[in-house]
N, C-alpha and C positions, 0 to 999 in steps of 0.2 A: 121720558118721551124723547128728549133731545138726544140721549145716548142711542136710543133705538134708530133714530133718523140718521145719525152719523154712521152707524153700522151699515145701514142700507146703502149709503153712498159708497162706503168702502167695499161692500160686496161686489160692486160692479167690476172691480179689479181683482179682488181675492178669488172669486169663483172661477176665473180663467186661470190664474196663477196656481191654483190648487191642483191643476192637471199635471204639474211637474212632479217627478218622482220624489224629490226632496220633501214635498208636503204630503203627498198621498201615502208615503211609506210610514208616516208617523202613526196614524190610527190603524193601518192595515198590515204593516210589516214589509220586509224587504222584497219578498218574492210574491207579492200580492197580484192576483189576476185583475184586481180592481182598476189598475192603471189604465189599461186599454179601454175598459168599459167606461170609465169616467171621461177619458179623452173623447170617446165617441159621443158621449152625452154633450160635452162642451162644443164639439163640431156642430152638432144639431142645434144646440142652444144659441150659439153665436150667430149661426145662419138665420134662424127664425127671428130672434130678437133684434138683429140689425135692421130688419125691415121696419121696425117700430120707430126708428130714429132717422129715417131717410129724409124727413122734412127739416131736420136739424143740421143736415150736412151742408157744407159749402157746395157750390156748383161743381167745382173740380172733383171733390170727393164723391158727390152723387153720380157724376159721369163715370168715374172709376168703378163705383159700386155696380152700376148698370152694365158696364163692360164685363166685369167679373161674372155677373149673373147670366149674361149672354153665353159666356164660355161654359158655365155650368149647364145651361139649357141644352147647348149643342152636345155636351157629353152625355146627358140623359137621353137625348134623341138617338145618339150613336148606340147607346146601350139597348134602347128599345128596338131599333131596327135590326141590329146584329144578333141580339140575344133574347129579345122579347121580355126584357126585365129592365125597369127604370134605373136600378142601381146594381149592376151585375157584380162588380168588384169594389166593395166599399173602400178598400185601401187606396185605390186610384182616386175615387171621389173625395177621400179625406184630404188630399193635397189641394183641392179647391176649397172645400168647406172650412179648413182651418184659416184660410186667408180672411174669412169673414170676421175673425177675431179683431182685425184692424178696425172694421167699421162698427162692431159692437162697442168696443171700449171707447173709440173716438165719439160715436154718436151718443152713448150713455152720458159721457161727461160734457158734451156740447149741450145736452138737454139740461143737465144739472150743473151749470157753470160755477166754477169756484169751489167745488166740493171735494177736490182731491189735490194733493201736492206730492212732489217726489219723495218727501220724507215719509209719507204713508207707505210707499212702495219699499223704501229702505227698511222700515221697521218690519214689514211683512217678510221680506227676504231674510233679514237678520234673525228674526224670531223663528222662522221655519228652519234655518240652518242650525241654530242652537238646539232646538228640540230634536232634530234628526240625529245630530251627533250624540246627544244625551240618551236618546231612547233606542234608535235603530242602529246607527253605525258608530258604536262606542269605541271601536278599535282603530278607526282610520287615522287618528292622530298619533299613533305609536311609531316608533322607529322601525319596528319590524314591518309594519304596513308600508312605510315609505320604501324600505329596501326591497320588499317583494312586489312593489307596484300595485298593492291592494288599495285602490282609491275609494272604494265604497260609493261615493257620489259620482254620478255621470258628469261628463263635460257640460251638458246642457244646464245642469243645476249649478255647478261651480261658476259657469259663465256669468250667471246673474249676480254673483258676489261682486262683480265689477261695479254695479250700481251703488251699493254702500261704499265701496272703495273710493270711487270718484266723488261721491257726496261728502264723505268725511274729509277728503283732501281739500275740497273747496271750502267747507265750513271752517276748517282750521285757518286758512288764509283770510277768510272773511271776518272771523271773530277772534282769532289768535288764542283760542282756548286749547290748552294742552291735551284735554280729554279727546278732542277730535283728532289730534295727531296720533294718539295711542290707538284709537279705533281704526284709523286709516292703516297704520302699520300692522295691526293685528289682522285686519282683513287681507292685506297683502301677504302676510305669512300663510294664511289659510289657502289662498290662491296658489302660492308657490308650492306649499307642502303637498297639496292634493295632486300635483304632477300632471295636469292636463296641459300639454305643451302648447296647443292651439290657444288655450285661455291665457297662458303666459304672454304670448305674442299679442293677443287682442288687448290685454290689460295695458301693455306698454303703448300700443297704438292709441287706446282710449285716453290715457293720461297725456300723451303728446297732443292729441286733438284738443283736449280740455285746456291745456296750457296755452295753446295757440289762440283759443277763443276767450280766455279769461279777461282780456282787455275789454270785451263787450259787456262784462259784468263789473267793470272797475275793480277787479281783483288783481293784485300784484304779488309776485313772489319776491319779497324784499330780502335783503341779506340777513337782517335780524330775525325774520320769521323762519328763514330756512336753516338757521344755525341749530335749533333744537332737533329738527329732523335729521340733519347731517350728523350730529353728535350721537344720537341714538343708533342710527344706521351703522356708523363706524364701530361703536362699542359692541352692538349685537353681532355685526359682521365679523369682528375680531374673535368674539367668543365662539360664534358658530363655526368659523373657519378652523379654530383650534380643535373643536370637537370633531369636525368633519375630517380633518387631516389625520386624526387618530383612528378614525373608523373607515377602513378601506372599502367596506361594502357600500356605505353612503357616498363616498367619494366616487366610486365607480358608477353608481347609479346616476349621480348628477352629471358626470362626464358623458354617460350614455344619452341622457336626455338632451344635453346641449348638442351632442353630435347628431342626434336625430333631427333636431331643428335645422342644423346647417346642411343636412343632406336629406331633404324631404321626400325625394322620389327614389332613393336608392336603398333606404333602410328603415326599420321601424314600421310604425303604422302608416307613415307617409308613403312608403313603398307599397304597402297593402292597398291603399287608396289608388295609387297610381296604376297598379296592375288592374284593379277593378275598372278604372276609367278607360284604359286602353282596350279592355275586353269588350266594352259596350260602345266605344266610339264609332265603329262602322254602322251600327244601328242608328245612332244619333244622326250621322251624316246622311244616311238613306232616308230618314224621316225628319229632316231638319226643320221644315216649316211648321208642321202641326204635331210632330211627335208620334209615338206609337199608340198612345192612349190606352184603351182597354186591351188591345192586342198585345201591348207590351207586357201586361201582367201574365199573359199566357205563354210568352216566350220562355223557353227553358233557360235556367240560370246559366250564364256564360262565364261566370267568374270561378276560377279554380285557385284555391289557396294551397300551395305546395302539392299540386296534382290531386287535390281533393276538392270536390264540389263545395263551394263556400257556404251555400244555403240550400235548403230543401226546395225543390220545384213546387210551384203552386202557392208559395208564401210571399211572393214579390222578390225584388232584387236588392233591397236593403242598401241603397246607395248611401255612401258617407260623404255626400256633397250636395248642397242645395242646387247647384247649377246643373250637375249631371242628372239629378233626379227630375228637375223640371224640363230640361232639354229632352231627356229620353221619353217622358210621358206626354209632354205638351209642346215640344219644339220651341223654336224661337218666338213664336206668337204668344204662347202661354207664359214663357219666361219673361217676355216683355211686359205682359199685363201685370205681373207681380213687381218687377224691378223698376221699370221706367217711371211710373207715377211716383213711386217711393222716393227715388233719387231726385226727381224733378222738384217735388214739393219741398223737401228739406233744403235743397240748394236755393230754391226761390226765396224762402224765408230767411235763410242765412245771409243772403245778399241784400235783402230789403230791410231787415231789422237792424237798427243801429245799436240796440242794447239787447242783452239776453238776461233774463232773470235766472235764479239758481235752478229752478225746475228745468228750464230749457237747456241750460248749459250742461247739466248732468245727463239728461236723457239723450241729447244730441251726441254728446261724446260717447255714450254707450252704443247707440244704434249705428254710429259711423263704423263701428267694428264688426257689425253684422255681415258686411260685405266680405270681410276676411274670414269670419267664422264660418260662412257658407261654403268656403273652399273645402273644409274638412268635415262639416256636419250639416245635416238638414236643419232648417229652421223649425223650431217647435212652435206650438200655439202661443207660447209666452213671448217669443220674439215678435210675432205679428201683433200681439197685444201691446208690446212696448212701442212698436211703430205707431199704433193707433193713439197711444197716450202722447207720443211726441207730436203728432199732428194736432191733437187737441191743445197742447201747451202752446204750440206755435201760433195757432189760430186765435185762441182765447186771449192771449196777451196782446196780440196785434189788434184784435177787435176792440179790446178795452182801451188801448192807446188811441185808436182812431176816434172812439166815442169821447174820450177826454179832450182830444184836440178840437173836436167840433164844438165843445162848450166854451172854449177860450174866445174872448172877444176878438173879432176880426178888425184889422185896420182898414178903414175906408178912406179913399181919397176924395176930398171935396172937389166938386166941380163948380 
């Protein structure tokens, strides 16, 4: 019975994260149409069930929830008035529905306090990655796949390997167990080998943020604890460089990847995104306050890739940036509804909490990179879910500390 109850608590997170391709490909295969169907189910599921937890939300989160719901109601009214249908273009509505993943995950764990920790998420992501590589994408770790840029897993999936990466990094310095160091370096290897350059930069940023916040967890990178990592990195780096220098194809590929990072708007996929952004910028400016909303979906595709229409009309515009996507469809108002509360809440707790536990340290280091990740990719449901988990961790520990402090005997001054 106790096992079943633990699985129930874990499902609150797993049911949302299963929407990622890395997980859903395992039972249904690489090209499964189930991905979109399941994501639509999660949009509706998170929206409906988040209402069940509204009484468990803090005043700030409840106010944000109401504000988002008002935005959704206005979009439904717009659809009814203009088209006589409450949800004319589901793809546009999905951009609002998926934000409810924040409130579902946050509310679920606020109701069942203390039933989840970041290591549960680490095991979920690690298990999903291993199964995917063993069952679906068996060739992605080959040299030929690296040389041909056949990455198999999308950037959205690889991005979440950052959570195990940062977790094992902290666990090593907390417990000094060599196993955690190996797991950290192995996860770093996967992130680098799978060649999503945005994820490379985000991982570097996440580790920097983590190191800057480690003092709030009483973690220290001492000389003695850093020596094993340095030695392994030097040895592996030497062996890898020897192999790379002898393989001109891999050397050229690495050089190309670094060059693309240093020149994000003039070459590679960065240039592709830049051209897409400039193609739509006039429409963003003309509808800067509230965006084009449903009318934007009807706009013919403006983006040409090498003089060829990049996407088929009537399928949406497929923006590769969270900011461009929200500004185009919902303007600065809709973008503000998503970003301003998120940034405010995290910064508020970071400034007020003197200490951070491991859960908080890992998840905050991860979500701090979502701002950078959003430049190149739209946020998936899982990014919103991670935000919800972060808000829960911040609130739950703060509330527990306040309750503990209230039980301490208070010094009274005799009169």
